[in-house]
C-alpha positions, 0 to 999 in steps of 0.5 A: 812795059815789055821785055827785060827792061823793067826795073825791080823794087827789091834787092839788086835793083838798078840804081838811077844815076844823074843825067839820064832819063827814065821814061816813067817814074817807079818805086825802086829808088835806092836807099840812101845808105848802103847802096852805091849810086852810078854816075857816067864818068863824064867831064866838064859841065853837066850835060842837058838834053831835050827829050829825044823823039823816038818811034814806038818800039815794036817790041813794046817797051813802055818803061826804060828800065886855100884861101884863108879868109881874113876875119872882119875888122874888129875895132876892139882889136889891136891896131896896125895888124894887117894881112895881105893887101892891108886888110886889118885882121880882127883880134882873135883869141888863141887857145893858148892864151891865159884867162883874160886874154894875156899870154905868158912872156918869159925870156928866151933862153931861160925862165919858166917858159923855154919859148920866151917872148916873140922875136923882134918884129919881122925876125924869122919872117914873123911880124905883128901877131906872132905868138909862141907855140901852144902849151899843155897845162903843166908846161908841155908844149903842143896843146891848148887848154882843154885839149881832148884825147883823139880830137884834132885841132879846131879850125881856128887853131889850124888857121893860126898855125898855118898863118904862122907857118906861112909867115915863117916860110916867107922869111926864110929867104933872108936867113941864108947867113943865119943858117950857115953860121953857128956861134959866129963861126962859118960852117964847114964846106967842101969845094971839091964835093960832087954827087957824080953823074947819073947811072948809065944803066938802061932800065928794061921795061917788059912789053907787058908792064904798065910802062910797056903797054902804055907806050903802045896804047897812048898814041891811040887814045884821044880826048873829045871836046863837045860844044852845043847850043844847050851844053857841052862836055868832054871825055875820052875815046880811042881809034879803031880801024877805018879812022873811027873813034869809039866813045860813050853816048853820054859824051857825044850827045851833049852838043854833037848831036844837036844842030849847031853843035860840034865835036873836036878830037884831040890826039896824043900828039896835041893835034886837033881835028873836027869830027862828025857823029856817025851814030850813038846808042843810048841803050848801050852808051856807045857812040862812034865819031869820025874825025876829019884827020887822024895824023898818022896815029895808030889804031887799037885792037878790041880784045875778047872780053869773054876771056877776062877773069877776076884778078886780071891786071888792067890799065885805064887810059883817058883824060880824067878832069881834062888831064890828057894821056892819064894812065891808071892801073888796077885789076878786074875786081868783078865780072857781069856786074849789072849796071844801069847808068842814068835815069834822070836829067833828061838823058838816056838810061843805059844798061850793061853787064859791066867789067868792074875794076879798081883802076882809078876812073874819074870824070873825063875817063868816059869813053876811054879804053880799059886794056889788058897786058897785051894792049887790047881793049877789053872794055870802054870805061863808062861809069863810076860808083858814088857813096850814097848821100855823099857829094859826087866825087871821083874814084872810090875804086869802083869803076865800070866798063862796057865789055869789048865784045858788046862794044864790037857789035854796037860799033859795027852796026853804028858804022854800017847802018847808023843804028844799033839793035837792042837784044830782046827776047820779048817779055814783060817782067813783073816788077812786083814779084819778090821771090827767087828768080824773075817772073814774067808778068801775068797781066797785059800792061799798057795794052801789050801782052806779057809775052810778045806773040811770035817773039823769041820767048813765045817761040821757045814756049815761055808763058806768062807767070813763068819764073826764070831762074837761070840763063846758060846755067848761071843763076838769075837773081834779079831783074836788072841782071836778066836785062843786062845778060840779054843785052850783052848777047847778039841777035841770033845768039841761042841761050839756055833758059831755066824756068819754073812753072807750077813748081816744076823746073824746066829748060828751053832754048831761046834765040835772041831777037832784036829791036832798033830805034833811030839814033842821033844823026850827024848835024 
């Protein structure tokens, strides 16, 4: 297991997400409480894939890092009481009944109970089974006997109340005359009354407002529908120069990369075009497809994600839950957030140094753009966090986007060669180390040297046992942070590495290298 791909069994370890493959089991599974789980924000049915066949990586990687249901009939219950479609309701006790199953029935308009008896059958839309509102002991309406402070009504009571409300609402259609009369006299009306016409004032929307940005960006955003022999799904994407569409790898590999699979691109104007997969990079979760037609839809520009700061307003656009052209807004809530999306379900692990946002991102937003107020893409929405132990759900205000500068490099490589290079420095990380920083392994692992001979780290003078504590003057706190930091670089970039050896702190400059593996090709 080489390079900075090793997961770590300590604080800050990447969290496995559903639907992505891990090449080997490891011990750093998340606690079920207090740590988020990251999920690809895909839509549609779960995506299943076979194990892709990959050649051995020359860099030596060995481990990727409502309906109310009617109760059953009760022979002891009152006869003739039936619900929809004539199915009998069982006699159900209600909280306001007196002991023995009786109810107080004083007269309307007087007596000890101001509610009085139920109105005649079907009056106010209420048929058999109507009951007065519950009463608190002591004569106060609103709670049944035994009600406790701070506790909500029981499910049974909620069902009864909802049923009564539904019956009342159903009867209002015949109460027009009743509502217009009081004491037998017609209520006053004014035939000359008018609300007038709508104001003619024009609403000014600044170009950098949410409405202004959305109007410019929406035509460039598309939704994708994937159909394959072993599954399918849907997601979002956006048009770039040359008529290509950028999206997520986990969106397109459901069926488009399989023999017999298909990809359809649905544009903002409602038109649809078949598309082919140009290339996909599982490690970065970026893919590019080429639709046969674009119907004159405009392209969108990729911005500079290095200029993004925490607090910047952002807009997410996509097709969450299949709702095309949905716009949500928020801010950049964090930068350089290490995210490992995936790790199970026979699919791929992706690592990226994410832009975190509180803009609502839900299943189906995957592959859609996260844009700034200039309408430039600063990230590709890819993952959402889920509360540990909870059922998988939608946005909780923690969404993650792949930075646009990384997207630009990966997309260009996929379009020009069909394969994307993965930035590496050629080391194996010691996953058992629990001290400060990240230590380079001291042992050969699976027949591979901890520092790749002739690799970038070796050329820069790094040795087994060195502890990397900083990259470009930013602290390195965990292994996954080191991985995503290296992955976010381009091959050929020079980085300043701060490390400790024998208690002494040193620095060196490492020129980032790269490796590549075949990616899914068009069927």
